[in-house]
TORKOL-4160 file (C-alpha; in steps of 0.2 Angstrom, whole numbers, padded with zeros to 4 digits, m for minus):
301
<pt num="1" X="m0159" Y="m0111" Z="0233"/>
<pt num="2" X="m0141" Y="m0118" Z="0229"/>
<pt num="3" X="m0148" Y="m0131" Z="0217"/>
<pt num="4" X="m0152" Y="m0117" Z="0205"/>
<pt num="5" X="m0133" Y="m0113" Z="0204"/>
<pt num="6" X="m0124" Y="m0120" Z="0188"/>
<pt num="7" X="m0106" Y="m0124" Z="0185"/>
<pt num="8" X="m0106" Y="m0112" Z="0170"/>
<pt num="9" X="m0111" Y="m0098" Z="0182"/>
<pt num="10" X="m0097" Y="m0102" Z="0194"/>
<pt num="11" X="m0085" Y="m0102" Z="0179"/>
<pt num="12" X="m0091" Y="m0085" Z="0174"/>
<pt num="13" X="m0089" Y="m0078" Z="0192"/>
<pt num="14" X="m0071" Y="m0086" Z="0193"/>
<pt num="15" X="m0067" Y="m0076" Z="0177"/>
<pt num="16" X="m0074" Y="m0060" Z="0184"/>
<pt num="17" X="m0064" Y="m0062" Z="0201"/>
<pt num="18" X="m0048" Y="m0064" Z="0190"/>
<pt num="19" X="m0051" Y="m0049" Z="0179"/>
<pt num="20" X="m0062" Y="m0038" Z="0191"/>
<pt num="21" X="m0069" Y="m0031" Z="0175"/>
<pt num="22" X="m0086" Y="m0037" Z="0168"/>
<pt num="23" X="m0082" Y="m0033" Z="0150"/>
<pt num="24" X="m0065" Y="m0041" Z="0150"/>
<pt num="25" X="m0072" Y="m0057" Z="0158"/>
<pt num="26" X="m0085" Y="m0058" Z="0145"/>
<pt num="27" X="m0073" Y="m0056" Z="0131"/>
<pt num="28" X="m0062" Y="m0070" Z="0139"/>
<pt num="29" X="m0077" Y="m0082" Z="0138"/>
<pt num="30" X="m0083" Y="m0076" Z="0121"/>
<pt num="31" X="m0099" Y="m0069" Z="0128"/>
<pt num="32" X="m0108" Y="m0052" Z="0126"/>
<pt num="33" X="m0107" Y="m0041" Z="0142"/>
<pt num="34" X="m0126" Y="m0041" Z="0144"/>
<pt num="35" X="m0127" Y="m0060" Z="0143"/>
<pt num="36" X="m0112" Y="m0061" Z="0156"/>
<pt num="37" X="m0120" Y="m0049" Z="0167"/>
<pt num="38" X="m0137" Y="m0058" Z="0167"/>
<pt num="39" X="m0128" Y="m0074" Z="0173"/>
<pt num="40" X="m0119" Y="m0065" Z="0187"/>
<pt num="41" X="m0135" Y="m0057" Z="0193"/>
<pt num="42" X="m0144" Y="m0074" Z="0193"/>
<pt num="43" X="m0130" Y="m0081" Z="0203"/>
<pt num="44" X="m0131" Y="m0067" Z="0216"/>
<pt num="45" X="m0150" Y="m0070" Z="0217"/>
<pt num="46" X="m0147" Y="m0088" Z="0220"/>
<pt num="47" X="m0136" Y="m0085" Z="0235"/>
<pt num="48" X="m0147" Y="m0071" Z="0241"/>
<pt num="49" X="m0132" Y="m0059" Z="0243"/>
<pt num="50" X="m0123" Y="m0046" Z="0232"/>
<pt num="51" X="m0107" Y="m0054" Z="0226"/>
<pt num="52" X="m0099" Y="m0038" Z="0219"/>
<pt num="53" X="m0100" Y="m0019" Z="0220"/>
<pt num="54" X="m0096" Y="m0005" Z="0209"/>
<pt num="55" X="m0086" Y="0010" Z="0217"/>
<pt num="56" X="m0083" Y="0023" Z="0204"/>
<pt num="57" X="m0076" Y="0014" Z="0189"/>
<pt num="58" X="m0069" Y="0000" Z="0199"/>
<pt num="59" X="m0077" Y="m0017" Z="0203"/>
<pt num="60" X="m0074" Y="m0025" Z="0220"/>
<pt num="61" X="m0080" Y="m0042" Z="0227"/>
<pt num="62" X="m0090" Y="m0042" Z="0243"/>
<pt num="63" X="m0086" Y="m0053" Z="0257"/>
<pt num="64" X="m0099" Y="m0066" Z="0250"/>
<pt num="65" X="m0091" Y="m0064" Z="0233"/>
<pt num="66" X="m0074" Y="m0068" Z="0239"/>
<pt num="67" X="m0081" Y="m0083" Z="0247"/>
<pt num="68" X="m0090" Y="m0089" Z="0231"/>
<pt num="69" X="m0074" Y="m0085" Z="0221"/>
<pt num="70" X="m0063" Y="m0096" Z="0232"/>
<pt num="71" X="m0076" Y="m0110" Z="0231"/>
<pt num="72" X="m0078" Y="m0108" Z="0213"/>
<pt num="73" X="m0059" Y="m0110" Z="0210"/>
<pt num="74" X="m0059" Y="m0125" Z="0221"/>
<pt num="75" X="m0073" Y="m0134" Z="0212"/>
<pt num="76" X="m0066" Y="m0130" Z="0194"/>
<pt num="77" X="m0049" Y="m0136" Z="0199"/>
<pt num="78" X="m0056" Y="m0152" Z="0206"/>
<pt num="79" X="m0066" Y="m0155" Z="0190"/>
<pt num="80" X="m0051" Y="m0152" Z="0179"/>
<pt num="81" X="m0041" Y="m0165" Z="0190"/>
<pt num="82" X="m0056" Y="m0177" Z="0188"/>
<pt num="83" X="m0056" Y="m0175" Z="0170"/>
<pt num="84" X="m0037" Y="m0178" Z="0169"/>
<pt num="85" X="m0040" Y="m0194" Z="0180"/>
<pt num="86" X="m0053" Y="m0201" Z="0168"/>
<pt num="87" X="m0042" Y="m0196" Z="0153"/>
<pt num="88" X="m0028" Y="m0206" Z="0161"/>
<pt num="89" X="m0040" Y="m0221" Z="0162"/>
<pt num="90" X="m0046" Y="m0219" Z="0144"/>
<pt num="91" X="m0029" Y="m0215" Z="0136"/>
<pt num="92" X="m0031" Y="m0204" Z="0121"/>
<pt num="93" X="m0048" Y="m0210" Z="0115"/>
<pt num="94" X="m0056" Y="m0195" Z="0123"/>
<pt num="95" X="m0052" Y="m0179" Z="0132"/>
<pt num="96" X="m0048" Y="m0161" Z="0128"/>
<pt num="97" X="m0032" Y="m0150" Z="0126"/>
<pt num="98" X="m0032" Y="m0132" Z="0129"/>
<pt num="99" X="m0017" Y="m0122" Z="0120"/>
<pt num="100" X="m0014" Y="m0103" Z="0119"/>
<pt num="101" X="m0002" Y="m0096" Z="0107"/>
<pt num="102" X="0005" Y="m0079" Z="0102"/>
<pt num="103" X="m0003" Y="m0072" Z="0086"/>
<pt num="104" X="0013" Y="m0074" Z="0076"/>
<pt num="105" X="0015" Y="m0092" Z="0080"/>
<pt num="106" X="0000" Y="m0096" Z="0069"/>
<pt num="107" X="0011" Y="m0095" Z="0054"/>
<pt num="108" X="0020" Y="m0111" Z="0058"/>
<pt num="109" X="0010" Y="m0119" Z="0072"/>
<pt num="110" X="m0006" Y="m0122" Z="0063"/>
<pt num="111" X="0002" Y="m0136" Z="0053"/>
<pt num="112" X="0008" Y="m0145" Z="0069"/>
<pt num="113" X="m0010" Y="m0143" Z="0076"/>
<pt num="114" X="m0017" Y="m0151" Z="0061"/>
<pt num="115" X="m0005" Y="m0166" Z="0063"/>
<pt num="116" X="m0010" Y="m0168" Z="0081"/>
<pt num="117" X="m0029" Y="m0167" Z="0076"/>
<pt num="118" X="m0027" Y="m0180" Z="0063"/>
<pt num="119" X="m0017" Y="m0192" Z="0074"/>
<pt num="120" X="m0030" Y="m0190" Z="0088"/>
<pt num="121" X="m0047" Y="m0186" Z="0080"/>
<pt num="122" X="m0056" Y="m0189" Z="0097"/>
<pt num="123" X="m0047" Y="m0176" Z="0107"/>
<pt num="124" X="m0056" Y="m0159" Z="0108"/>
<pt num="125" X="m0043" Y="m0146" Z="0103"/>
<pt num="126" X="m0047" Y="m0129" Z="0111"/>
<pt num="127" X="m0035" Y="m0115" Z="0104"/>
<pt num="128" X="m0034" Y="m0097" Z="0110"/>
<pt num="129" X="m0023" Y="m0085" Z="0099"/>
<pt num="130" X="m0018" Y="m0069" Z="0109"/>
<pt num="131" X="m0005" Y="m0056" Z="0111"/>
<pt num="132" X="0010" Y="m0057" Z="0123"/>
<pt num="133" X="0001" Y="m0048" Z="0138"/>
<pt num="134" X="m0014" Y="m0059" Z="0136"/>
<pt num="135" X="m0004" Y="m0075" Z="0136"/>
<pt num="136" X="0006" Y="m0070" Z="0151"/>
<pt num="137" X="m0011" Y="m0067" Z="0160"/>
<pt num="138" X="m0018" Y="m0083" Z="0155"/>
<pt num="139" X="m0002" Y="m0092" Z="0162"/>
<pt num="140" X="m0004" Y="m0083" Z="0178"/>
<pt num="141" X="m0022" Y="m0089" Z="0179"/>
<pt num="142" X="m0018" Y="m0107" Z="0174"/>
<pt num="143" X="m0031" Y="m0106" Z="0160"/>
<pt num="144" X="m0022" Y="m0118" Z="0148"/>
<pt num="145" X="m0012" Y="m0134" Z="0147"/>
<pt num="146" X="0001" Y="m0128" Z="0135"/>
<pt num="147" X="0008" Y="m0111" Z="0128"/>
<pt num="148" X="0017" Y="m0108" Z="0111"/>
<pt num="149" X="0027" Y="m0092" Z="0112"/>
<pt num="150" X="0043" Y="m0084" Z="0106"/>
<pt num="151" X="0050" Y="m0077" Z="0122"/>
<pt num="152" X="0048" Y="m0087" Z="0139"/>
<pt num="153" X="0044" Y="m0076" Z="0154"/>
<pt num="154" X="0057" Y="m0075" Z="0167"/>
<pt num="155" X="0045" Y="m0070" Z="0181"/>
<pt num="156" X="0035" Y="m0086" Z="0180"/>
<pt num="157" X="0041" Y="m0104" Z="0184"/>
<pt num="158" X="0039" Y="m0113" Z="0168"/>
<pt num="159" X="0046" Y="m0127" Z="0158"/>
<pt num="160" X="0050" Y="m0122" Z="0140"/>
<pt num="161" X="0055" Y="m0133" Z="0126"/>
<pt num="162" X="0061" Y="m0126" Z="0109"/>
<pt num="163" X="0050" Y="m0133" Z="0095"/>
<pt num="164" X="0055" Y="m0122" Z="0079"/>
<pt num="165" X="0067" Y="m0109" Z="0073"/>
<pt num="166" X="0059" Y="m0091" Z="0072"/>
<pt num="167" X="0072" Y="m0080" Z="0063"/>
<pt num="168" X="0068" Y="m0062" Z="0063"/>
<pt num="169" X="0071" Y="m0053" Z="0047"/>
<pt num="170" X="0069" Y="m0035" Z="0040"/>
<pt num="171" X="0055" Y="m0033" Z="0027"/>
<pt num="172" X="0052" Y="m0019" Z="0014"/>
<pt num="173" X="0041" Y="m0016" Z="m0001"/>
<pt num="174" X="0048" Y="m0025" Z="m0017"/>
<pt num="175" X="0052" Y="m0009" Z="m0025"/>
<pt num="176" X="0061" Y="m0001" Z="m0010"/>
<pt num="177" X="0079" Y="0006" Z="m0014"/>
<pt num="178" X="0087" Y="m0004" Z="m0001"/>
<pt num="179" X="0082" Y="m0020" Z="m0009"/>
<pt num="180" X="0097" Y="m0019" Z="m0021"/>
<pt num="181" X="0109" Y="m0016" Z="m0007"/>
<pt num="182" X="0120" Y="m0029" Z="0004"/>
<pt num="183" X="0126" Y="m0028" Z="0022"/>
<pt num="184" X="0115" Y="m0013" Z="0026"/>
<pt num="185" X="0122" Y="m0004" Z="0041"/>
<pt num="186" X="0111" Y="m0002" Z="0057"/>
<pt num="187" X="0113" Y="0017" Z="0056"/>
<pt num="188" X="0107" Y="0017" Z="0038"/>
<pt num="189" X="0092" Y="0006" Z="0043"/>
<pt num="190" X="0087" Y="0017" Z="0057"/>
<pt num="191" X="0084" Y="0031" Z="0044"/>
<pt num="192" X="0070" Y="0022" Z="0037"/>
<pt num="193" X="0052" Y="0024" Z="0044"/>
<pt num="194" X="0049" Y="0009" Z="0054"/>
<pt num="195" X="0032" Y="0000" Z="0057"/>
<pt num="196" X="0033" Y="m0010" Z="0073"/>
<pt num="197" X="0023" Y="m0022" Z="0083"/>
<pt num="198" X="0014" Y="m0015" Z="0099"/>
<pt num="199" X="0025" Y="m0011" Z="0114"/>
<pt num="200" X="0028" Y="m0026" Z="0125"/>
<pt num="201" X="0028" Y="m0039" Z="0110"/>
<pt num="202" X="0043" Y="m0051" Z="0109"/>
<pt num="203" X="0046" Y="m0045" Z="0091"/>
<pt num="204" X="0047" Y="m0027" Z="0096"/>
<pt num="205" X="0058" Y="m0030" Z="0111"/>
<pt num="206" X="0070" Y="m0040" Z="0100"/>
<pt num="207" X="0071" Y="m0025" Z="0087"/>
<pt num="208" X="0073" Y="m0012" Z="0101"/>
<pt num="209" X="0088" Y="m0023" Z="0109"/>
<pt num="210" X="0096" Y="m0024" Z="0091"/>
<pt num="211" X="0096" Y="m0005" Z="0089"/>
<pt num="212" X="0101" Y="m0002" Z="0107"/>
<pt num="213" X="0116" Y="m0013" Z="0104"/>
<pt num="214" X="0121" Y="m0003" Z="0089"/>
<pt num="215" X="0118" Y="0014" Z="0098"/>
<pt num="216" X="0105" Y="0020" Z="0086"/>
<pt num="217" X="0087" Y="0024" Z="0088"/>
<pt num="218" X="0074" Y="0019" Z="0074"/>
<pt num="219" X="0062" Y="0031" Z="0067"/>
<pt num="220" X="0046" Y="0023" Z="0072"/>
<pt num="221" X="0031" Y="0029" Z="0061"/>
<pt num="222" X="0018" Y="0017" Z="0067"/>
<pt num="223" X="0015" Y="0003" Z="0080"/>
<pt num="224" X="0002" Y="m0010" Z="0076"/>
<pt num="225" X="m0005" Y="m0026" Z="0084"/>
<pt num="226" X="m0006" Y="m0037" Z="0069"/>
<pt num="227" X="0007" Y="m0044" Z="0058"/>
<pt num="228" X="m0006" Y="m0045" Z="0044"/>
<pt num="229" X="m0009" Y="m0026" Z="0045"/>
<pt num="230" X="0009" Y="m0023" Z="0046"/>
<pt num="231" X="0012" Y="m0032" Z="0030"/>
<pt num="232" X="m0001" Y="m0022" Z="0021"/>
<pt num="233" X="0006" Y="m0006" Z="0028"/>
<pt num="234" X="0023" Y="m0010" Z="0022"/>
<pt num="235" X="0017" Y="m0016" Z="0005"/>
<pt num="236" X="0009" Y="0001" Z="0003"/>
<pt num="237" X="0026" Y="0009" Z="0005"/>
<pt num="238" X="0024" Y="0017" Z="0022"/>
<pt num="239" X="0039" Y="0010" Z="0029"/>
<pt num="240" X="0050" Y="m0006" Z="0033"/>
<pt num="241" X="0047" Y="m0018" Z="0047"/>
<pt num="242" X="0055" Y="m0033" Z="0056"/>
<pt num="243" X="0045" Y="m0049" Z="0057"/>
<pt num="244" X="0047" Y="m0068" Z="0058"/>
<pt num="245" X="0053" Y="m0076" Z="0041"/>
<pt num="246" X="0038" Y="m0087" Z="0043"/>
<pt num="247" X="0027" Y="m0072" Z="0040"/>
<pt num="248" X="0036" Y="m0067" Z="0024"/>
<pt num="249" X="0036" Y="m0085" Z="0017"/>
<pt num="250" X="0017" Y="m0084" Z="0015"/>
<pt num="251" X="0019" Y="m0069" Z="0004"/>
<pt num="252" X="0032" Y="m0076" Z="m0007"/>
<pt num="253" X="0020" Y="m0079" Z="m0022"/>
<pt num="254" X="0013" Y="m0061" Z="m0022"/>
<pt num="255" X="0031" Y="m0053" Z="m0024"/>
<pt num="256" X="0025" Y="m0038" Z="m0014"/>
<pt num="257" X="0038" Y="m0039" Z="0000"/>
<pt num="258" X="0057" Y="m0043" Z="0000"/>
<pt num="259" X="0069" Y="m0047" Z="0014"/>
<pt num="260" X="0083" Y="m0035" Z="0016"/>
<pt num="261" X="0101" Y="m0039" Z="0018"/>
<pt num="262" X="0105" Y="m0031" Z="0035"/>
<pt num="263" X="0120" Y="m0032" Z="0046"/>
<pt num="264" X="0115" Y="m0043" Z="0061"/>
<pt num="265" X="0100" Y="m0051" Z="0053"/>
<pt num="266" X="0092" Y="m0063" Z="0054"/>
<pt num="267" X="0090" Y="m0062" Z="0073"/>
<pt num="268" X="0090" Y="m0080" Z="0078"/>
<pt num="269" X="0075" Y="m0084" Z="0089"/>
<pt num="270" X="0065" Y="m0099" Z="0094"/>
<pt num="271" X="0047" Y="m0104" Z="0096"/>
<pt num="272" X="0044" Y="m0113" Z="0113"/>
<pt num="273" X="0031" Y="m0125" Z="0119"/>
<pt num="274" X="0029" Y="m0120" Z="0138"/>
<pt num="275" X="0019" Y="m0125" Z="0153"/>
<pt num="276" X="0019" Y="m0120" Z="0171"/>
<pt num="277" X="0032" Y="m0130" Z="0180"/>
<pt num="278" X="0019" Y="m0136" Z="0193"/>
<pt num="279" X="0006" Y="m0141" Z="0180"/>
<pt num="280" X="0002" Y="m0160" Z="0179"/>
<pt num="281" X="0000" Y="m0163" Z="0160"/>
<pt num="282" X="m0014" Y="m0173" Z="0154"/>
<pt num="283" X="m0012" Y="m0187" Z="0142"/>
<pt num="284" X="m0017" Y="m0176" Z="0127"/>
<pt num="285" X="m0005" Y="m0163" Z="0133"/>
<pt num="286" X="0009" Y="m0175" Z="0134"/>
<pt num="287" X="0005" Y="m0182" Z="0117"/>
<pt num="288" X="0006" Y="m0164" Z="0110"/>
<pt num="289" X="0022" Y="m0161" Z="0118"/>
<pt num="290" X="0029" Y="m0177" Z="0111"/>
<pt num="291" X="0023" Y="m0173" Z="0093"/>
<pt num="292" X="0031" Y="m0155" Z="0093"/>
<pt num="293" X="0047" Y="m0160" Z="0101"/>
<pt num="294" X="0048" Y="m0175" Z="0090"/>
<pt num="295" X="0046" Y="m0165" Z="0074"/>
<pt num="296" X="0059" Y="m0153" Z="0081"/>
<pt num="297" X="0072" Y="m0167" Z="0083"/>
<pt num="298" X="0068" Y="m0173" Z="0066"/>
<pt num="299" X="0071" Y="m0156" Z="0058"/>
<pt num="300" X="0088" Y="m0155" Z="0068"/>
<pt num="301" X="0094" Y="m0172" Z="0062"/>
């Protein structure tokens, strides 16, 4: 009976046990909910026992499900360690590296990732681009080797290394009246309709702290979860925003957006390469850390 069970099915069930939601677990593994459900059903049939149950809208693991989930986590962790041991023996000729990064980081990190892939062409690079809430959950679940983020979580025990500057600037349409002004006061800026990132994002938190320090409340017209969408909305004249200068640099040629001269800006922030403090880094992960920190030292010198 147990010979029909596959490692793939155990990985799926471990994901289900983490999220306790069939749709979210399927999305995490880039599967359709129907295909995911079929695999979980086949796993239950192989054990001859129900592994989960639905009560109202909530999913719960059965006693058998909890036992299988614990065993699945143990097996996956042991296989990951085995992979690292083999990679240690082979150096950097083979192996894989899993990295998750905040969506905004793609404006600067893709070049560094390209440098790594060219330097180590035989290393499989697996990249997840997610929002802040998702990256924090991935850290809690220990899903990746390394994380690229702009704000290090205080609630988790992590090692964080600064790898690039991330200045936050105020951006407006090129024909906005404020484009010709200098030293714009926070109170004047707060009168403009603001387009902000979604609640909880590091960028939004930095902006909210800025206005709170100056005792004013911005007029938030819209909250969006994508920098690209925010740029389009601002270019259409619907408001101003604050984003990483890296984002604006990519639109310099179009001339649609301008950086405003605002008191207290740019807000100086950093991009960090982080990992769980208890994480044993594989050779590919250590090589990636060395590449990014080495480039950061080169820019600082």
